[in-house]
The first five atom37 places (N, CA, C, CB, O) and aatype in JSON, in Angstrom:
{
  "aatype": [12, 11, 13, 10, 15, 2, 12, 9, 6, 16, 9, 0, 6, 7, 9, 7, 11, 11, 19, 15, 18, 6, 19, 19, 6, 6, 11, 3, 15, 16, 16, 10, 12, 3, 0, 9, 19, 8, 9, 10, 1, 2, 15, 10, 19, 6, 15, 11, 7, 6, 1, 10, 2, 0, 7, 11, 15, 6, 9, 7, 11, 9, 11, 19, 15, 10, 2, 2, 11, 2, 10, 15, 9, 15, 9, 6, 3, 3, 7, 1, 7, 9, 3, 8, 15, 9, 9, 16, 11, 11, 6, 12, 0, 11, 7, 9, 16, 14, 16, 10, 18, 13, 10, 11, 11, 11],
  "atom_mask": [
    [1, 1, 1, 1, 1],
    [1, 1, 1, 1, 1],
    [1, 1, 1, 1, 1],
    [1, 1, 1, 1, 1],
    [1, 1, 1, 1, 1],
    [1, 1, 1, 1, 1],
    [1, 1, 1, 1, 1],
    [1, 1, 1, 1, 1],
    [1, 1, 1, 1, 1],
    [1, 1, 1, 1, 1],
    [1, 1, 1, 1, 1],
    [1, 1, 1, 1, 1],
    [1, 1, 1, 1, 1],
    [1, 1, 1, 0, 1],
    [1, 1, 1, 1, 1],
    [1, 1, 1, 0, 1],
    [1, 1, 1, 1, 1],
    [1, 1, 1, 1, 1],
    [1, 1, 1, 1, 1],
    [1, 1, 1, 1, 1],
    [1, 1, 1, 1, 1],
    [1, 1, 1, 1, 1],
    [1, 1, 1, 1, 1],
    [1, 1, 1, 1, 1],
    [1, 1, 1, 1, 1],
    [1, 1, 1, 1, 1],
    [1, 1, 1, 1, 1],
    [1, 1, 1, 1, 1],
    [1, 1, 1, 1, 1],
    [1, 1, 1, 1, 1],
    [1, 1, 1, 1, 1],
    [1, 1, 1, 1, 1],
    [1, 1, 1, 1, 1],
    [1, 1, 1, 1, 1],
    [1, 1, 1, 1, 1],
    [1, 1, 1, 1, 1],
    [1, 1, 1, 1, 1],
    [1, 1, 1, 1, 1],
    [1, 1, 1, 1, 1],
    [1, 1, 1, 1, 1],
    [1, 1, 1, 1, 1],
    [1, 1, 1, 1, 1],
    [1, 1, 1, 1, 1],
    [1, 1, 1, 1, 1],
    [1, 1, 1, 1, 1],
    [1, 1, 1, 1, 1],
    [1, 1, 1, 1, 1],
    [1, 1, 1, 1, 1],
    [1, 1, 1, 0, 1],
    [1, 1, 1, 1, 1],
    [1, 1, 1, 1, 1],
    [1, 1, 1, 1, 1],
    [1, 1, 1, 1, 1],
    [1, 1, 1, 1, 1],
    [1, 1, 1, 0, 1],
    [1, 1, 1, 1, 1],
    [1, 1, 1, 1, 1],
    [1, 1, 1, 1, 1],
    [1, 1, 1, 1, 1],
    [1, 1, 1, 0, 1],
    [1, 1, 1, 1, 1],
    [1, 1, 1, 1, 1],
    [1, 1, 1, 1, 1],
    [1, 1, 1, 1, 1],
    [1, 1, 1, 1, 1],
    [1, 1, 1, 1, 1],
    [1, 1, 1, 1, 1],
    [1, 1, 1, 1, 1],
    [1, 1, 1, 1, 1],
    [1, 1, 1, 1, 1],
    [1, 1, 1, 1, 1],
    [1, 1, 1, 1, 1],
    [1, 1, 1, 1, 1],
    [1, 1, 1, 1, 1],
    [1, 1, 1, 1, 1],
    [1, 1, 1, 1, 1],
    [1, 1, 1, 1, 1],
    [1, 1, 1, 1, 1],
    [1, 1, 1, 0, 1],
    [1, 1, 1, 1, 1],
    [1, 1, 1, 0, 1],
    [1, 1, 1, 1, 1],
    [1, 1, 1, 1, 1],
    [1, 1, 1, 1, 1],
    [1, 1, 1, 1, 1],
    [1, 1, 1, 1, 1],
    [1, 1, 1, 1, 1],
    [1, 1, 1, 1, 1],
    [1, 1, 1, 1, 1],
    [1, 1, 1, 1, 1],
    [1, 1, 1, 1, 1],
    [1, 1, 1, 1, 1],
    [1, 1, 1, 1, 1],
    [1, 1, 1, 1, 1],
    [1, 1, 1, 0, 1],
    [1, 1, 1, 1, 1],
    [1, 1, 1, 1, 1],
    [1, 1, 1, 1, 1],
    [1, 1, 1, 1, 1],
    [1, 1, 1, 1, 1],
    [1, 1, 1, 1, 1],
    [1, 1, 1, 1, 1],
    [1, 1, 1, 1, 1],
    [1, 1, 1, 1, 1],
    [1, 1, 1, 1, 1],
    [1, 1, 1, 1, 1]
  ],
  "atom_positions": [
    [[0.84, -1.16, 0.0], [0.0, 0.0, 0.0], [0.9, 1.23, 0.0], [-0.96, 0.0, 1.21], [1.54, 1.56, 1.01]],
    [[0.95, 1.9, -1.13], [1.86, 3.03, -1.3], [1.61, 4.16, -0.3], [1.75, 3.57, -2.71], [2.56, 4.81, 0.15]],
    [[0.36, 4.39, 0.04], [0.03, 5.44, 1.0], [0.75, 5.23, 2.33], [-1.48, 5.49, 1.22], [1.34, 6.16, 2.88]],
    [[0.69, 4.01, 2.84], [1.35, 3.7, 4.13], [2.86, 3.85, 4.02], [0.99, 2.28, 4.59], [3.5, 4.4, 4.92]],
    [[3.43, 3.37, 2.94], [4.87, 3.5, 2.75], [5.3, 4.96, 2.75], [5.29, 2.83, 1.45], [6.26, 5.34, 3.41]],
    [[4.57, 5.79, 2.0], [4.88, 7.22, 1.93], [4.73, 7.88, 3.31], [3.97, 7.92, 0.89], [5.56, 8.68, 3.73]],
    [[3.66, 7.54, 4.01], [3.42, 8.14, 5.3], [4.52, 7.78, 6.31], [2.07, 7.71, 5.83], [5.02, 8.65, 7.02]],
    [[4.89, 6.5, 6.37], [5.95, 6.06, 7.29], [7.24, 6.78, 6.97], [6.16, 4.53, 7.22], [7.9, 7.28, 7.88]],
    [[7.62, 6.83, 5.7], [8.86, 7.48, 5.3], [8.84, 8.98, 5.63], [9.1, 7.28, 3.8], [9.84, 9.51, 6.11]],
    [[7.71, 9.65, 5.38], [7.61, 11.09, 5.63], [7.72, 11.4, 7.12], [6.3, 11.64, 5.07], [8.46, 12.3, 7.52]],
    [[6.99, 10.66, 7.94], [7.03, 10.89, 9.4], [8.43, 10.59, 9.94], [5.98, 10.01, 10.12], [8.98, 11.38, 10.71]],
    [[8.99, 9.47, 9.55], [10.31, 9.09, 10.04], [11.35, 10.14, 9.64], [10.71, 7.71, 9.51], [12.19, 10.53, 10.45]],
    [[11.3, 10.58, 8.4], [12.23, 11.61, 7.93], [12.06, 12.91, 8.7], [12.03, 11.85, 6.43], [13.03, 13.58, 9.04]],
    [[10.82, 13.27, 8.96], [10.51, 14.51, 9.67], [11.04, 14.54, 11.09], [0.0, 0.0, 0.0], [11.34, 15.61, 11.62]],
    [[11.14, 13.38, 11.72], [11.67, 13.34, 13.09], [13.09, 12.82, 13.16], [10.78, 12.49, 13.96], [13.62, 12.57, 14.24]],
    [[13.72, 12.66, 11.97], [15.1, 12.23, 11.92], [15.31, 10.78, 12.35], [0.0, 0.0, 0.0], [16.33, 10.45, 12.96]],
    [[14.37, 9.93, 12.03], [14.44, 8.52, 12.46], [14.57, 7.62, 11.26], [13.18, 8.14, 13.29], [13.9, 7.82, 10.24]],
    [[15.43, 6.61, 11.36], [15.53, 5.6, 10.33], [14.63, 4.43, 10.75], [17.02, 5.14, 10.1], [14.59, 4.06, 11.93]],
    [[13.93, 3.85, 9.8], [13.02, 2.75, 10.11], [12.94, 1.8, 8.93], [11.61, 3.28, 10.48], [12.92, 2.23, 7.78]],
    [[12.9, 0.5, 9.23], [12.62, -0.47, 8.18], [11.19, -0.91, 8.41], [13.65, -1.71, 8.2], [10.75, -1.02, 9.56]],
    [[10.45, -1.17, 7.35], [9.04, -1.53, 7.51], [8.62, -2.51, 6.44], [8.15, -0.28, 7.47], [9.26, -2.65, 5.4]],
    [[7.51, -3.19, 6.71], [6.95, -4.16, 5.78], [5.43, -3.99, 5.85], [7.39, -5.64, 6.13], [4.87, -3.97, 6.94]],
    [[4.76, -3.88, 4.73], [3.3, -3.79, 4.67], [2.78, -5.01, 3.92], [2.84, -2.46, 3.97], [3.1, -5.21, 2.75]],
    [[1.98, -5.81, 4.6], [1.38, -7.01, 4.02], [-0.1, -6.75, 3.87], [1.65, -8.29, 4.89], [-0.78, -6.51, 4.87]],
    [[-0.62, -6.79, 2.65], [-2.02, -6.41, 2.42], [-2.78, -7.55, 1.75], [-2.09, -5.14, 1.54], [-2.25, -8.23, 0.87]],
    [[-4.02, -7.74, 2.19], [-4.92, -8.7, 1.55], [-6.13, -7.94, 1.03], [-5.36, -9.83, 2.55], [-6.84, -7.3, 1.8]],
    [[-6.38, -8.01, -0.25], [-7.51, -7.39, -0.92], [-7.63, -5.91, -0.58], [-8.79, -8.11, -0.54], [-6.61, -5.23, -0.41]],
    [[-8.83, -5.41, -0.49], [-9.09, -3.98, -0.24], [-9.22, -3.72, 1.25], [-10.36, -3.52, -0.98], [-10.25, -4.02, 1.85]],
    [[-8.19, -3.17, 1.84], [-8.16, -2.95, 3.29], [-8.3, -1.49, 3.67], [-6.88, -3.51, 3.87], [-7.93, -1.1, 4.78]],
    [[-8.83, -0.66, 2.78], [-8.87, 0.78, 3.05], [-9.82, 1.16, 4.18], [-9.28, 1.51, 1.8], [-9.69, 2.25, 4.73]],
    [[-10.77, 0.3, 4.54], [-11.7, 0.62, 5.63], [-10.99, 0.71, 6.98], [-12.81, -0.43, 5.7], [-11.53, 1.27, 7.93]],
    [[-9.81, 0.18, 7.07], [-9.04, 0.18, 8.3], [-8.03, 1.34, 8.38], [-8.31, -1.14, 8.44], [-7.3, 1.47, 9.37]],
    [[-7.99, 2.15, 7.36], [-6.91, 3.15, 7.23], [-6.8, 4.13, 8.39], [-7.11, 3.92, 5.97], [-5.69, 4.37, 8.87]],
    [[-7.89, 4.69, 8.87], [-7.8, 5.68, 9.95], [-7.15, 5.09, 11.21], [-9.19, 6.21, 10.28], [-6.28, 5.72, 11.82]],
    [[-7.57, 3.91, 11.57], [-6.97, 3.27, 12.77], [-5.5, 2.95, 12.54], [-7.74, 1.97, 13.12], [-4.67, 3.11, 13.44]],
    [[-5.17, 2.51, 11.35], [-3.78, 2.19, 11.05], [-2.9, 3.43, 11.11], [-3.67, 1.53, 9.69], [-1.79, 3.4, 11.65]],
    [[-3.39, 4.51, 10.53], [-2.6, 5.78, 10.56], [-2.33, 6.21, 12.0], [-3.36, 6.92, 9.8], [-1.21, 6.6, 12.33]],
    [[-3.34, 6.14, 12.83], [-3.19, 6.51, 14.24], [-2.14, 5.62, 14.94], [-4.55, 6.42, 14.98], [-1.25, 6.11, 15.63]],
    [[-2.25, 4.33, 14.75], [-1.34, 3.4, 15.4], [0.09, 3.56, 14.88], [-1.81, 1.95, 15.18], [1.04, 3.51, 15.65]],
    [[0.24, 3.76, 13.57], [1.58, 3.95, 13.01], [2.24, 5.22, 13.53], [1.52, 3.99, 11.48], [3.44, 5.22, 13.84]],
    [[1.47, 6.29, 13.63], [2.04, 7.52, 14.19], [2.56, 7.27, 15.6], [0.98, 8.65, 14.21], [3.63, 7.75, 15.97]],
    [[1.79, 6.53, 16.39], [2.23, 6.21, 17.76], [3.45, 5.3, 17.75], [1.09, 5.54, 18.55], [4.25, 5.34, 18.69]],
    [[3.61, 4.48, 16.72], [4.75, 3.59, 16.63], [6.05, 4.33, 16.35], [4.52, 2.56, 15.58], [7.14, 3.79, 16.55]],
    [[5.94, 5.56, 15.88], [7.12, 6.31, 15.46], [7.56, 7.39, 16.46], [6.86, 6.96, 14.13], [8.43, 8.2, 16.14]],
    [[6.99, 7.43, 17.65], [7.29, 8.52, 18.57], [8.61, 8.36, 19.33], [6.18, 8.66, 19.55], [9.14, 9.35, 19.84]],
    [[9.13, 7.18, 19.4], [10.38, 6.96, 20.13], [11.55, 7.57, 19.35], [10.62, 5.45, 20.38], [11.77, 7.23, 18.18]],
    [[12.28, 8.47, 20.0], [13.38, 9.16, 19.33], [14.62, 8.28, 19.19], [13.74, 10.44, 20.09], [14.75, 7.24, 19.84]],
    [[15.51, 8.71, 18.32], [16.79, 7.98, 18.15], [17.51, 7.87, 19.48], [17.7, 8.69, 17.1], [18.02, 6.81, 19.82]],
    [[17.56, 8.96, 20.24], [18.24, 8.95, 21.54], [17.62, 7.96, 22.52], [0.0, 0.0, 0.0], [18.33, 7.24, 23.22]],
    [[16.27, 7.93, 22.57], [15.58, 7.0, 23.44], [15.9, 5.56, 23.07], [14.09, 7.23, 23.39], [16.12, 4.72, 23.94]],
    [[15.93, 5.29, 21.77], [16.23, 3.93, 21.3], [17.64, 3.53, 21.68], [16.04, 3.82, 19.78], [17.87, 2.43, 22.19]],
    [[18.6, 4.43, 21.44], [19.99, 4.1, 21.75], [20.19, 3.94, 23.25], [20.92, 5.18, 21.2], [20.92, 3.05, 23.68]],
    [[19.55, 4.79, 24.05], [19.66, 4.69, 25.52], [19.05, 3.4, 26.04], [18.98, 5.89, 26.19], [19.45, 2.9, 27.09]],
    [[18.08, 2.85, 25.3], [17.45, 1.58, 25.71], [18.18, 0.37, 25.16], [16.0, 1.55, 25.25], [17.73, -0.76, 25.32]],
    [[19.34, 0.62, 24.51], [20.15, -0.46, 23.97], [19.61, -1.05, 22.67], [0.0, 0.0, 0.0], [19.94, -2.18, 22.32]],
    [[18.77, -0.28, 21.97], [18.19, -0.75, 20.7], [18.94, -0.11, 19.53], [16.68, -0.41, 20.62], [19.68, 0.86, 19.7]],
    [[18.72, -0.67, 18.36], [19.23, -0.09, 17.14], [18.53, 1.23, 16.89], [19.04, -1.05, 15.95], [17.36, 1.39, 17.26]],
    [[19.22, 2.19, 16.25], [18.57, 3.47, 15.94], [17.49, 3.29, 14.87], [19.61, 4.5, 15.45], [16.65, 4.17, 14.69]],
    [[17.5, 2.16, 14.18], [16.5, 1.88, 13.14], [15.34, 1.1, 13.77], [17.12, 1.08, 11.93], [15.49, -0.05, 14.17]],
    [[14.18, 1.77, 13.84], [12.99, 1.12, 14.39], [12.4, 0.15, 13.39], [0.0, 0.0, 0.0], [12.56, 0.32, 12.18]],
    [[11.71, -0.87, 13.88], [11.09, -1.87, 13.01], [9.59, -1.82, 13.18], [11.62, -3.29, 13.32], [9.07, -1.8, 14.29]],
    [[8.89, -1.8, 12.05], [7.42, -1.8, 12.05], [6.96, -2.83, 11.04], [6.84, -0.37, 11.72], [7.48, -2.88, 9.92]],
    [[5.99, -3.66, 11.41], [5.39, -4.61, 10.49], [3.88, -4.41, 10.53], [5.79, -6.09, 10.84], [3.29, -4.43, 11.61]],
    [[3.26, -4.22, 9.37], [1.83, -4.01, 9.27], [1.22, -5.16, 8.48], [1.51, -2.64, 8.61], [1.66, -5.44, 7.36]],
    [[0.22, -5.83, 9.05], [-0.5, -6.88, 8.35], [-1.98, -6.51, 8.35], [-0.26, -8.28, 9.03], [-2.56, -6.25, 9.41]],
    [[-2.59, -6.47, 7.16], [-4.0, -6.09, 7.02], [-4.81, -7.26, 6.47], [-4.14, -4.86, 6.09], [-4.38, -7.95, 5.55]],
    [[-5.98, -7.46, 7.05], [-6.85, -8.53, 6.57], [-8.28, -8.03, 6.63], [-6.67, -9.83, 7.41], [-8.88, -8.02, 7.71]],
    [[-8.82, -7.61, 5.53], [-10.16, -7.06, 5.47], [-11.23, -8.15, 5.65], [-10.38, -6.33, 4.14], [-12.34, -7.87, 6.09]],
    [[-10.88, -9.37, 5.32], [-11.82, -10.49, 5.43], [-12.28, -10.66, 6.87], [-11.18, -11.79, 4.92], [-13.47, -10.85, 7.13]],
    [[-11.35, -10.6, 7.81], [-11.67, -10.75, 9.22], [-11.68, -9.41, 9.96], [-10.69, -11.69, 9.87], [-11.81, -9.39, 11.19]],
    [[-11.53, -8.3, 9.25], [-11.44, -6.99, 9.82], [-10.43, -6.94, 10.96], [-12.8, -6.55, 10.3], [-10.75, -6.54, 12.08]],
    [[-9.23, -7.35, 10.66], [-8.19, -7.34, 11.7], [-7.0, -6.49, 11.27], [-7.74, -8.76, 12.02], [-6.68, -6.38, 10.09]],
    [[-6.36, -5.91, 12.29], [-5.16, -5.13, 12.09], [-4.12, -5.7, 13.04], [-5.41, -3.59, 12.33], [-4.39, -5.91, 14.22]],
    [[-2.96, -5.94, 12.52], [-1.85, -6.38, 13.38], [-0.68, -5.46, 13.07], [-1.47, -7.9, 13.14], [-0.17, -5.44, 11.95]],
    [[-0.26, -4.7, 14.07], [0.88, -3.81, 13.89], [1.86, -4.13, 15.01], [0.45, -2.29, 13.89], [1.51, -4.08, 16.19]],
    [[3.07, -4.44, 14.63], [4.13, -4.72, 15.59], [5.22, -3.68, 15.44], [4.69, -6.14, 15.4], [5.59, -3.3, 14.33]],
    [[5.75, -3.23, 16.58], [6.93, -2.37, 16.52], [7.8, -2.71, 17.71], [6.53, -0.86, 16.51], [7.37, -3.38, 18.65]],
    [[9.04, -2.25, 17.64], [9.97, -2.54, 18.73], [10.23, -1.29, 19.56], [11.3, -3.1, 18.16], [11.34, -1.08, 20.06]],
    [[9.2, -0.47, 19.71], [9.31, 0.78, 20.46], [9.17, 0.59, 21.96], [0.0, 0.0, 0.0], [9.24, -0.53, 22.46]],
    [[8.97, 1.7, 22.66], [8.97, 1.68, 24.12], [7.67, 1.15, 24.73], [9.22, 3.05, 24.63], [7.62, 0.9, 25.93]],
    [[6.65, 0.97, 23.93], [5.39, 0.47, 24.45], [4.38, 1.57, 24.73], [0.0, 0.0, 0.0], [4.62, 2.73, 24.41]],
    [[3.29, 1.2, 25.32], [2.17, 2.11, 25.55], [2.21, 2.6, 26.99], [0.82, 1.41, 25.24], [2.43, 1.81, 27.91]],
    [[2.01, 3.9, 27.19], [1.89, 4.46, 28.53], [0.42, 4.41, 28.88], [2.47, 5.92, 28.61], [-0.36, 5.28, 28.47]],
    [[0.04, 3.39, 29.65], [-1.37, 3.19, 29.99], [-1.96, 4.32, 30.81], [-1.54, 1.9, 30.74], [-3.17, 4.54, 30.76]],
    [[-1.15, 5.04, 31.57], [-1.67, 6.15, 32.36], [-2.19, 7.28, 31.47], [-0.6, 6.68, 33.3], [-3.19, 7.92, 31.79]],
    [[-1.51, 7.51, 30.36], [-1.97, 8.55, 29.42], [-3.29, 8.12, 28.77], [-0.88, 8.84, 28.32], [-4.21, 8.92, 28.63]],
    [[-3.37, 6.86, 28.37], [-4.6, 6.35, 27.73], [-5.75, 6.42, 28.73], [-4.41, 4.89, 27.22], [-6.86, 6.83, 28.36]],
    [[-5.51, 6.02, 29.98], [-6.54, 6.05, 31.0], [-7.05, 7.48, 31.23], [-6.01, 5.45, 32.3], [-8.26, 7.7, 31.34]],
    [[-6.13, 8.44, 31.3], [-6.53, 9.83, 31.5], [-7.41, 10.33, 30.36], [-5.3, 10.72, 31.64], [-8.41, 11.01, 30.58]],
    [[-7.02, 9.98, 29.14], [-7.8, 10.42, 27.95], [-9.17, 9.76, 27.96], [-7.05, 10.07, 26.64], [-10.17, 10.41, 27.67]],
    [[-9.23, 8.47, 28.3], [-10.51, 7.77, 28.34], [-11.42, 8.39, 29.39], [-10.29, 6.27, 28.64], [-12.61, 8.62, 29.13]],
    [[-10.87, 8.65, 30.58], [-11.68, 9.23, 31.65], [-12.17, 10.63, 31.29], [-10.87, 9.28, 32.94], [-13.3, 11.0, 31.63]],
    [[-11.31, 11.42, 30.61], [-11.72, 12.76, 30.18], [-12.88, 12.72, 29.2], [-10.54, 13.49, 29.55], [-13.67, 13.66, 29.12]],
    [[-12.98, 11.62, 28.45], [-14.05, 11.46, 27.47], [-15.24, 10.69, 28.05], [-13.51, 10.73, 26.23], [-16.22, 10.43, 27.35]],
    [[-15.16, 10.34, 29.35], [-16.26, 9.61, 29.98], [-16.31, 8.16, 29.62], [0.0, 0.0, 0.0], [-17.37, 7.53, 29.74]],
    [[-15.2, 7.6, 29.19], [-15.11, 6.2, 28.81], [-14.52, 5.4, 29.97], [-14.27, 6.02, 27.52], [-13.56, 5.85, 30.59]],
    [[-15.08, 4.23, 30.27], [-14.49, 3.38, 31.31], [-13.1, 2.97, 30.85], [-15.38, 2.11, 31.6], [-12.93, 2.44, 29.75]],
    [[-12.09, 3.23, 31.69], [-10.71, 2.92, 31.28], [-10.51, 1.45, 30.87], [-9.75, 3.26, 32.41], [-11.01, 0.54, 31.54]],
    [[-9.79, 1.25, 29.8], [-9.5, -0.08, 29.26], [-8.82, -0.96, 30.3], [-8.61, 0.03, 28.01], [-9.12, -2.15, 30.38]],
    [[-7.94, -0.4, 31.1], [-7.24, -1.19, 32.11], [-8.21, -1.82, 33.12], [-6.21, -0.33, 32.84], [-7.92, -2.87, 33.69]],
    [[-9.34, -1.18, 33.35], [-10.34, -1.72, 34.25], [-10.76, -3.11, 33.75], [-11.57, -0.77, 34.35], [-10.86, -4.05, 34.54]],
    [[-11.0, -3.23, 32.46], [-11.44, -4.49, 31.88], [-10.33, -5.52, 31.87], [-11.96, -4.28, 30.48], [-10.57, -6.71, 32.06]],
    [[-9.11, -5.05, 31.64], [-7.97, -5.98, 31.63], [-7.73, -6.58, 33.01], [-6.7, -5.27, 31.13], [-7.39, -7.76, 33.13]],
    [[-7.9, -5.79, 34.05], [-7.67, -6.26, 35.43], [-8.78, -7.17, 35.92], [-7.53, -5.09, 36.39], [-8.56, -7.95, 36.85]],
    [[-9.98, -7.09, 35.32], [-11.12, -7.89, 35.75], [-10.98, -9.37, 35.35], [-12.4, -7.32, 35.15], [-11.66, -10.23, 35.92]],
    [[-10.11, -9.66, 34.4], [-9.98, -11.04, 33.89], [-9.36, -11.95, 34.9], [-9.17, -11.07, 32.63], [-9.19, -13.14, 34.63]]
  ]
}
């Protein structure tokens, strides 16, 4: 998907980050694009300095797999992970029950 390739390259270049990526697409997966764009942007926030300080390569890795048949998105990256406190604050500000509440109930 050329759009994703261009977006990843543009964002990475804009923040001075080198990244290798792979986009695996099945049929027409454009209905998932908004969510994918959001997740990919979040995958690119770790700076070169943060990566090097964490003992990682300066080149981040992202793999995107799209499957419209099952409406699934799988995005893997080797970044610092998700700050659940930020997500919880945003959810609470919007009146949404925090996701971590459901994860802890299991």
